[in-house]
C-alpha positions as CSV (number, residue, x, y, z in Angstrom):
1,X,119.8,35.5,154.1
2,X,119.8,37.0,150.6
3,X,118.5,40.4,149.7
4,X,116.5,39.1,146.8
5,X,115.5,35.6,145.7
6,X,114.6,35.1,142.0
7,X,112.4,32.1,141.2
8,X,113.3,31.1,137.6
9,X,116.6,31.0,135.7
10,X,115.4,32.1,132.3
11,X,115.9,35.5,130.6
12,X,113.6,37.4,133.0
13,X,115.1,35.8,136.1
14,X,118.7,36.3,135.1
15,X,118.0,39.9,133.9
16,X,116.4,40.7,137.3
17,X,119.3,39.1,139.1
18,X,122.0,41.1,137.4
19,X,120.1,44.3,138.1
20,X,120.0,43.4,141.8
21,X,123.8,42.7,141.7
22,X,124.4,46.0,139.8
23,X,122.9,47.8,142.8
24,X,125.2,46.0,145.2
25,X,122.8,43.5,146.7
26,X,122.9,39.8,147.1
27,X,120.7,37.6,145.0
28,X,119.9,33.9,144.7
29,X,118.4,32.4,141.5
30,X,116.5,29.2,142.1
31,X,115.7,27.2,139.0
32,X,115.3,23.7,137.7
33,X,116.9,21.9,134.9
34,X,117.7,24.2,131.9
35,X,116.2,21.6,129.6
36,X,112.7,22.5,130.9
37,X,113.1,26.1,129.7
38,X,111.4,26.8,126.3
39,X,114.2,29.1,125.2
40,X,116.7,26.3,125.7
41,X,114.8,24.2,123.1
42,X,114.5,26.9,120.5
43,X,116.6,26.1,117.4
44,X,116.9,29.6,116.0
45,X,116.3,33.2,117.3
46,X,116.3,36.2,114.9
47,X,114.2,38.7,116.8
48,X,116.4,39.6,119.8
49,X,118.6,42.7,119.2
50,X,122.2,41.9,118.8
51,X,121.8,38.1,118.7
52,X,120.8,37.3,115.1
53,X,120.7,33.6,114.1
54,X,121.5,32.1,117.5
55,X,120.2,29.0,119.2
56,X,118.2,29.3,122.4
57,X,120.8,27.1,124.2
58,X,123.7,29.4,123.1
59,X,121.7,32.5,124.2
60,X,121.0,30.9,127.6
61,X,124.7,30.1,128.0
62,X,125.6,33.8,127.4
63,X,123.0,34.9,129.8
64,X,124.2,32.5,132.5
65,X,127.9,33.5,131.9
66,X,127.0,37.2,132.3
67,X,125.1,36.5,135.6
68,X,128.0,34.4,136.9
69,X,130.5,37.2,136.3
70,X,128.2,39.6,138.1
71,X,128.2,37.4,141.2
72,X,124.8,35.9,140.9
73,X,124.4,32.8,143.0
74,X,122.3,29.9,141.7
75,X,120.6,26.9,143.4
76,X,119.1,24.1,141.3
77,X,115.8,22.9,142.6
78,X,112.0,23.5,142.8
79,X,110.6,26.1,145.1
80,X,107.6,24.3,146.7
81,X,106.2,27.2,148.6
82,X,107.1,30.7,149.8
83,X,106.1,31.9,153.3
84,X,106.3,35.6,154.2
85,X,107.0,36.3,157.8
86,X,108.2,39.5,159.5
87,X,109.6,41.1,156.4
88,X,111.4,37.9,155.4
89,X,110.4,35.3,152.8
90,X,111.1,31.7,153.6
91,X,111.6,29.6,150.5
92,X,111.1,25.8,150.7
93,X,113.4,24.3,148.0
94,X,113.0,20.6,148.1
95,X,114.2,19.6,151.6
96,X,116.2,22.9,151.9
97,X,115.2,26.3,153.2
98,X,116.5,29.7,152.0
99,X,115.6,33.3,153.2
100,X,115.3,36.5,151.3
101,X,114.0,40.0,151.9
102,X,112.3,40.4,148.5
103,X,111.2,38.0,145.8
104,X,111.1,38.2,142.0
105,X,108.8,35.6,140.3
106,X,110.1,34.6,136.9
107,X,108.6,31.2,136.6
108,X,107.5,31.3,133.0
109,X,104.2,29.8,132.0
110,X,103.3,27.1,134.5
111,X,100.5,24.6,134.1
112,X,98.2,25.4,137.0
113,X,95.4,23.0,136.6
114,X,95.6,20.0,138.9
115,X,95.0,16.4,137.9
116,X,91.8,14.8,139.1
117,X,92.3,13.6,142.6
118,X,95.6,15.5,143.1
119,X,94.4,18.3,145.4
120,X,92.3,16.0,147.5
121,X,95.2,13.7,148.2
122,X,97.9,16.3,148.7
123,X,99.7,15.2,151.9
124,X,97.8,11.9,151.9
125,X,99.9,10.2,149.3
126,X,100.5,13.0,146.7
127,X,103.9,14.7,146.9
128,X,105.8,17.2,144.8
129,X,109.2,16.3,146.2
130,X,110.9,12.9,146.0
131,X,113.8,13.8,148.2
132,X,111.5,15.3,150.8
133,X,109.1,12.4,151.2
134,X,110.7,9.4,149.4
135,X,111.9,7.8,152.6
136,X,108.2,7.5,153.8
137,X,107.6,5.0,151.0
138,X,110.5,2.6,151.3
139,X,109.3,-0.9,150.3
140,X,106.0,0.5,149.0
141,X,104.5,1.0,145.5
142,X,104.9,4.5,144.2
143,X,104.2,6.2,140.9
144,X,106.3,9.1,139.5
145,X,104.5,11.5,137.1
146,X,107.4,12.9,135.2
147,X,106.8,16.3,133.7
148,X,110.3,17.8,134.3
149,X,113.6,16.9,132.7
150,X,115.1,15.7,136.0
151,X,112.1,13.4,136.8
152,X,113.8,10.2,135.6
153,X,116.7,10.9,138.0
154,X,114.3,11.4,140.9
155,X,112.6,8.1,140.0
156,X,116.0,6.4,139.9
157,X,116.7,7.8,143.4
158,X,113.4,6.5,144.7
159,X,114.2,3.0,143.4
160,X,117.7,3.2,145.0
161,X,116.2,3.8,148.5
162,X,113.9,0.8,148.2
163,X,110.6,2.1,146.7
164,X,108.8,0.1,144.1
165,X,108.6,2.6,141.3
166,X,106.5,3.0,138.1
167,X,107.2,5.9,135.9
168,X,104.4,7.7,134.0
169,X,105.0,10.5,131.5
170,X,103.8,12.0,128.2
171,X,107.0,10.9,126.4
172,X,109.7,8.3,126.6
173,X,112.0,9.1,129.7
174,X,115.6,9.8,129.1
175,X,118.0,8.3,131.7
176,X,115.4,6.1,133.5
177,X,116.8,2.9,135.0
178,X,115.9,-0.2,132.8
179,X,114.4,-2.0,135.8
180,X,111.8,0.8,136.3
181,X,108.6,0.1,134.3
182,X,107.4,3.1,132.3
183,X,103.9,3.9,131.1
184,X,103.3,6.5,128.4
185,X,100.3,8.7,129.2
186,X,99.4,12.3,129.0
187,X,96.4,12.2,131.3
188,X,96.4,10.8,134.8
189,X,94.0,10.6,137.8
190,X,94.9,10.0,141.4
191,X,92.7,7.3,142.9
192,X,91.7,6.5,146.5
193,X,89.5,7.5,149.4
194,X,91.2,9.0,152.5
195,X,94.6,8.2,151.0
196,X,96.1,7.3,147.7
197,X,95.3,3.8,146.4
198,X,96.4,4.0,142.8
199,X,97.0,6.1,139.7
200,X,95.0,5.9,136.4
201,X,97.4,6.6,133.5
202,X,95.6,6.5,130.2
203,X,94.0,3.1,130.0
204,X,96.2,1.6,132.7
205,X,95.6,1.5,136.5
206,X,98.7,1.4,138.7
207,X,98.2,0.3,142.3
208,X,100.3,2.5,144.6
209,X,100.4,4.3,148.0
210,X,102.3,7.3,146.8
211,X,102.3,9.6,143.7
212,X,105.1,12.0,143.1
213,X,104.0,14.7,140.6
214,X,107.2,16.3,139.3
215,X,106.5,19.5,137.3
216,X,109.3,21.9,136.3
217,X,107.9,24.5,138.8
218,X,104.9,25.2,140.9
219,X,102.1,27.5,139.8
220,X,102.8,31.0,141.2
221,X,99.4,31.2,143.0
222,X,100.3,28.0,144.9
223,X,103.7,29.2,145.8
224,X,102.3,32.4,147.4
225,X,98.7,32.3,148.7
226,X,97.0,35.6,148.1
227,X,98.9,36.4,144.9
228,X,96.6,38.2,142.6
229,X,96.2,36.8,139.1
230,X,94.8,38.3,135.8
231,X,93.5,35.3,134.0
232,X,96.3,32.7,134.1
233,X,99.0,35.3,134.6
234,X,100.4,37.2,137.6
235,X,98.9,40.7,137.8
236,X,101.6,43.4,138.0
237,X,101.8,47.2,137.7
238,X,104.3,49.2,135.7
239,X,107.0,48.6,138.3
240,X,106.4,44.8,138.0
241,X,105.1,44.8,141.6
242,X,102.4,42.3,142.5
243,X,99.7,42.9,145.1
244,X,102.0,41.4,147.8
245,X,104.6,43.8,149.3
246,X,108.2,42.8,148.4
247,X,107.0,40.5,145.6
248,X,107.7,41.3,142.0
249,X,107.2,39.3,138.8
250,X,108.6,39.4,135.2
251,X,108.6,37.5,132.0
252,X,106.2,35.0,130.6
253,X,104.4,34.6,133.9
254,X,103.0,38.1,133.6
255,X,101.4,37.6,130.2
256,X,101.8,38.1,126.4
257,X,103.8,38.5,124.3
258,X,106.0,35.5,125.2
259,X,109.2,36.9,123.8
260,X,112.8,37.0,125.1
261,X,113.1,40.8,124.7
262,X,109.9,41.4,126.8
263,X,111.2,39.0,129.5
264,X,114.6,40.7,129.7
265,X,113.0,44.2,129.9
266,X,110.6,43.2,132.5
267,X,113.3,41.4,134.5
268,X,115.4,44.7,134.4
269,X,112.5,46.6,135.9
270,X,111.6,43.9,138.5
271,X,115.3,43.7,139.7
272,X,115.6,47.4,139.8
273,X,112.4,47.9,141.7
274,X,113.2,45.0,144.1
275,X,116.5,46.6,145.1
276,X,114.7,50.0,145.4
277,X,112.1,48.4,147.6
278,X,114.8,47.2,150.0
279,X,116.4,50.6,150.1
280,X,113.1,52.2,151.1
281,X,112.5,49.4,153.7
282,X,115.5,50.2,155.8
């Protein structure tokens, strides 16, 4: 079990993680592919103190190197849900499970609106994890809605285990197997009655029994039921504490401005307060 789990490997998450380590506690950072982070894609940054004229990728590399030297552990994957139970948080990460005594949410800005038909068919053909549920669809038609950088790799894996895969995404996929048909579409709709029967992607209709919707991360309110929001952002106090005991938040997920300096500062406070919370919980 870790003392603190940090959801998100951007500036806020890594800042929180090194503060936890500075106070002698264990921490696990769970994040997806760095290519999904908006900072990684930024070509030039001039407004972060001490880092004039630097690319986002170079800044991220320095942040990661710092965290590694501090002993921060990282696990690549998507957190699908977080379950609090008896002063412990259980994190479902794909098909794996991790435990922590406190949580810092640093998920960035996450698209929270579901596609039409998505919520109604969750568990009845709609899945957010290919490695968790892919084996249920061997020999069957499935559609992968690729919104994350690693979605083509997951579609390839589904093909390898015997699924009949169609890939759907808003842009051309990078690294997708040539024998997997791809449909370019920004809007989709899950079709069916009691179970999934197809996917409407733009003007195309794809017959399928399973739809894997692969976003970079889950919306915070879906990760933790009962989490209080303020508009589309997580509501926090000056200690970056949420309404749920032991849960803190930092960075873009708490609101404007969406700046690196704000994310790092909030991460510092969230990590500090998470460690302090554990000290007071003993």
